[in-house]
C-alpha positions as CSV (number, residue, x, y, z in Angstrom):
1,M,85.3,77.1,92.7
2,A,87.5,74.2,94.1
3,R,89.7,75.1,96.9
4,D,93.4,75.1,96.1
5,P,94.8,72.0,97.9
6,S,98.1,73.8,98.6
7,M,96.3,76.2,100.8
8,S,95.3,73.4,103.2
9,L,99.0,72.7,103.6
10,L,100.0,76.3,103.8
11,E,97.7,77.3,106.7
12,P,99.1,74.9,109.3
13,A,102.6,75.7,108.1
14,L,102.0,79.4,108.5
15,A,100.5,78.8,112.0
16,E,103.5,76.7,113.0
17,A,106.0,79.2,111.7
18,A,104.2,82.1,113.4
19,S,104.3,80.2,116.7
20,F,108.0,79.3,116.2
21,V,109.0,82.9,115.3
22,E,106.9,84.3,118.2
23,G,108.7,82.0,120.6
24,A,112.1,83.1,119.2
25,L,111.1,86.7,119.6
26,D,109.9,86.2,123.1
27,T,113.3,84.7,124.0
28,L,115.4,87.2,122.1
29,L,113.7,90.4,123.0
30,P,114.9,92.0,126.2
31,K,112.9,91.5,129.4
32,P,111.8,94.7,131.2
33,A,114.3,95.7,133.9
34,G,115.8,98.8,135.4
35,P,114.8,102.4,134.8
36,E,114.7,101.8,131.0
37,S,112.1,99.0,131.5
38,R,109.3,101.1,129.8
39,L,111.4,101.0,126.6
40,M,111.6,97.2,126.7
41,E,107.9,96.9,127.4
42,A,107.2,99.0,124.3
43,M,109.6,96.9,122.2
44,R,107.8,93.7,123.3
45,Y,104.4,95.3,122.8
46,A,105.3,96.3,119.2
47,A,106.9,93.0,118.2
48,L,104.9,90.3,120.0
49,G,101.4,89.0,119.7
50,G,100.3,90.0,116.2
51,G,100.5,89.3,112.5
52,K,100.8,86.2,110.4
53,R,104.7,86.4,110.5
54,L,104.8,85.9,106.7
55,R,108.2,87.4,106.5
56,G,109.5,85.0,109.1
57,F,107.8,82.2,107.3
58,L,109.6,83.1,104.1
59,V,113.0,83.1,105.9
60,L,112.3,79.6,107.3
61,Q,111.0,78.1,104.0
62,A,113.8,79.6,101.9
63,G,116.4,78.2,104.3
64,R,114.7,74.8,104.3
65,L,115.5,74.5,100.5
66,F,119.2,74.4,101.4
67,G,119.0,72.5,104.7
68,V,120.0,75.5,106.8
69,D,119.9,74.9,110.6
70,R,116.5,76.0,112.0
71,R,118.1,77.6,115.1
72,G,120.0,80.0,112.9
73,L,117.0,80.7,110.7
74,A,115.0,81.5,113.9
75,R,117.4,84.3,114.6
76,V,117.3,85.7,111.1
77,A,113.4,85.5,111.1
78,A,113.4,87.3,114.5
79,A,115.7,90.0,113.1
80,V,113.4,90.5,110.1
81,E,110.3,90.7,112.3
82,C,112.1,93.3,114.6
83,M,112.9,95.3,111.5
84,H,109.3,95.1,110.3
85,A,107.9,96.0,113.8
86,Y,110.2,99.0,113.9
87,S,108.9,100.2,110.6
88,L,105.2,99.8,111.7
89,V,105.9,101.7,115.0
90,H,107.3,104.6,113.1
91,D,104.8,104.5,110.3
92,D,101.9,104.8,112.8
93,L,103.3,108.0,114.4
94,P,101.4,111.2,114.0
95,A,104.2,112.7,111.8
96,M,103.9,109.8,109.4
97,D,100.7,107.8,108.7
98,D,99.0,108.8,112.0
99,D,97.3,105.5,112.7
100,D,95.8,104.9,116.2
101,T,95.4,101.1,115.8
102,R,97.6,98.3,114.6
103,R,96.7,94.6,114.5
104,G,93.5,95.3,116.3
105,K,95.1,97.1,119.3
106,P,96.3,100.6,120.0
107,S,99.4,101.6,118.1
108,T,102.6,101.7,120.2
109,H,102.5,105.5,120.5
110,K,99.0,105.3,121.8
111,A,99.6,102.5,124.3
112,F,102.7,104.3,125.6
113,D,103.6,107.8,124.2
114,E,105.3,109.2,121.1
115,A,108.8,109.5,122.6
116,T,108.7,106.0,123.9
117,A,107.4,104.7,120.5
118,I,110.3,106.4,118.6
119,L,112.8,104.9,121.0
120,A,111.2,101.5,120.8
121,G,111.4,101.6,117.0
122,D,115.1,102.7,117.2
123,A,115.9,99.8,119.6
124,L,114.1,97.2,117.4
125,L,116.0,98.4,114.4
126,T,119.4,98.1,116.0
127,L,118.5,94.8,117.7
128,S,117.8,93.3,114.3
129,F,121.4,93.8,113.2
130,G,122.7,92.5,116.5
131,L,120.7,89.3,116.0
132,L,122.2,88.8,112.5
133,A,125.7,89.5,113.7
134,S,125.6,87.0,116.6
135,P,127.4,83.6,116.0
136,E,124.2,81.8,116.8
137,A,122.8,83.2,113.5
138,H,125.4,81.4,111.4
139,G,128.8,79.8,112.1
140,D,130.5,81.6,109.1
141,P,131.3,85.3,109.9
142,F,131.4,86.1,106.2
143,V,127.8,84.9,105.9
144,R,126.8,87.0,109.0
145,C,128.4,90.1,107.4
146,E,126.6,89.5,104.2
147,L,123.3,89.2,106.0
148,V,123.9,92.4,107.9
149,A,124.9,94.2,104.7
150,R,121.9,93.0,102.7
151,L,119.4,93.9,105.5
152,A,121.0,97.3,105.8
153,H,120.6,97.8,102.1
154,V,116.9,96.8,101.8
155,S,115.9,98.7,105.0
156,G,117.7,102.0,104.5
157,H,117.7,104.8,102.0
158,A,117.9,102.4,99.0
159,G,115.0,100.3,100.3
160,M,112.3,100.6,103.0
161,V,113.1,104.1,104.4
162,G,113.7,105.5,100.9
163,G,110.3,104.2,99.8
164,Q,108.7,105.8,102.9
165,M,110.3,109.1,101.9
166,M,108.9,108.7,98.4
167,D,105.5,107.9,99.9
168,I,105.6,111.2,101.8
169,A,106.9,113.2,98.9
170,F,104.2,111.9,96.5
171,E,101.3,112.7,99.0
172,G,98.8,114.9,97.3
173,G,100.6,114.6,94.0
174,A,100.1,112.6,90.9
175,P,102.9,110.1,90.5
176,G,102.6,107.7,87.5
177,L,102.6,103.9,87.6
178,P,106.4,103.6,87.2
179,E,107.0,105.9,90.2
180,I,104.4,104.1,92.3
181,T,105.9,100.7,91.4
182,R,109.4,101.9,92.3
183,L,108.1,103.2,95.6
184,Q,106.5,99.8,96.4
185,R,109.6,97.9,95.3
186,M,111.5,99.9,97.9
187,K,109.0,100.3,100.7
188,T,107.5,96.8,100.8
189,A,109.1,94.4,98.3
190,A,112.7,95.0,99.3
191,L,112.4,93.5,102.8
192,I,110.3,90.6,101.6
193,T,113.0,89.9,99.0
194,F,115.6,89.8,101.7
195,C,113.5,87.2,103.6
196,C,113.7,85.0,100.5
197,E,117.4,85.7,99.8
198,A,118.5,85.2,103.4
199,G,118.0,81.4,103.2
200,A,120.2,81.3,100.0
201,I,122.9,83.3,101.7
202,M,122.9,81.1,104.7
203,G,122.9,78.0,102.6
204,K,125.7,79.3,100.3
205,A,123.5,78.6,97.3
206,S,124.5,79.0,93.7
207,A,124.0,82.3,92.0
208,T,121.3,80.8,89.9
209,M,119.3,79.6,92.9
210,R,119.9,82.8,94.8
211,N,118.7,84.9,91.9
212,A,115.6,82.7,91.5
213,L,114.6,83.5,95.1
214,V,115.4,87.2,94.7
215,T,113.1,87.5,91.7
216,Y,110.5,85.4,93.5
217,G,110.6,87.8,96.4
218,Q,110.5,90.9,94.2
219,D,107.3,89.8,92.4
220,L,105.8,88.4,95.6
221,G,106.4,91.7,97.4
222,L,104.8,93.8,94.7
223,A,101.8,91.4,94.6
224,F,101.6,91.7,98.4
225,Q,101.5,95.5,98.3
226,I,98.8,95.6,95.6
227,A,96.7,93.2,97.8
228,D,97.3,95.5,100.7
229,D,96.1,98.5,98.7
230,L,93.0,96.6,97.7
231,L,92.3,95.8,101.3
232,D,92.7,99.4,102.2
233,A,90.3,100.4,99.4
234,E,87.7,97.7,99.9
235,G,88.2,96.1,103.4
236,N,86.9,97.1,106.8
237,A,88.7,98.1,109.9
238,D,87.5,95.1,111.9
239,E,89.0,92.6,109.5
240,M,92.2,94.5,109.0
241,G,92.9,95.5,112.6
242,K,93.7,99.1,111.5
243,A,91.9,102.0,109.8
244,A,90.7,101.4,106.3
245,R,90.6,103.8,103.3
246,K,93.5,105.8,104.7
247,D,95.2,106.2,101.3
248,D,92.2,108.0,99.8
249,A,91.9,110.2,102.9
250,R,95.6,111.3,102.6
251,G,95.5,111.7,98.8
252,K,97.9,108.8,98.2
253,R,98.0,107.4,94.7
254,T,98.4,103.6,94.5
255,V,98.3,100.9,91.8
256,V,94.6,100.5,92.8
257,S,93.7,104.2,92.4
258,V,95.6,104.5,89.1
259,M,94.5,101.2,87.5
260,G,91.2,100.6,89.2
261,A,90.4,97.6,91.4
262,E,89.8,95.0,88.8
263,R,93.0,95.7,86.8
264,A,95.0,96.0,90.0
265,R,93.6,92.6,91.1
266,A,94.6,91.1,87.8
267,Q,98.1,92.6,88.0
268,A,98.5,91.1,91.5
269,S,97.5,87.7,90.2
270,A,99.9,88.0,87.3
271,L,102.7,88.9,89.6
272,S,101.8,86.0,91.9
273,Q,102.0,83.6,89.0
274,Q,105.2,85.0,87.8
275,A,106.7,84.6,91.3
276,I,105.7,81.0,91.3
277,R,107.4,80.4,87.9
278,H,110.7,81.7,89.3
279,L,110.7,78.6,91.6
280,D,110.6,76.1,88.7
281,L,114.2,75.0,89.3
282,F,113.3,73.9,92.8
283,D,111.6,70.6,93.8
284,E,108.6,70.0,96.0
285,K,110.4,71.6,98.9
286,A,109.4,74.9,97.4
287,D,105.7,74.0,97.3
288,L,104.9,76.1,100.4
289,L,106.7,79.1,98.9
290,R,104.5,78.6,95.8
291,A,101.4,78.5,98.0
292,A,102.6,81.6,99.8
293,A,102.4,83.5,96.5
294,G,98.7,82.6,96.2
295,F,98.1,83.5,99.9
296,A,99.6,86.9,99.5
297,I,96.9,88.1,97.1
298,A,94.0,86.0,98.7
299,R,94.3,87.2,102.3
300,R,91.7,89.3,103.9
301,A,93.9,91.1,106.5
């Protein structure tokens, strides 16, 4: 099969964005100092040196559509990555998913201790809002307020944390596909959607353009989660950098376990194509976002 030429453009763009966001995080995360230095070390351990930074990439690319200043986008991308890192730190705790490894290294609670990991997650969560509220994120205070409000919505009880609670509640049960889809919209797709919407908020885009990016993000997020579930079911720990087949071990039902691998793979592909169609009103500046929809379901980690 011929290789999608857009992927050859996406890979260096992802690498450049990852390096750019990593540099922003390194600058914006607190440096260890004082008697609380262990907390700062744990924050940096959790947030730096891992992952493809897809969420940060989406922030940068969505903002690029509207000519948003890259320095402001760097802050918003860093805020999203801090929020994501906090969720992973808490997800890995023994009381939650109980994972000993993350991104090929010991989870934060293993590298430090559970109490420090909890506090590091708390600190990363609150730092994300501080980054959005700073004047360096955007010159318009109303834009900053909207960014804070939207991130609070997608990360709290109506989004990521609510989805995590559903995940726990459904464990060992038999939720149907509608319930599983709602869980995944909240737990995974909501934050990814914010990444796409943030650029439109910062660029003061029209309602039509903003809605296109929101629907793109929703479909991309669902496709991404199905791909994640396929990796958990079929991948290996060395490729993933974390334990595989954890969902089966914990009795979690996913789109993959309900539909089967092949139907789930087809569903992810359909969602990816649907996400791409939402970008029809944008020009070639959105090509990397289109390619990202393909990458989300083709990745191996």
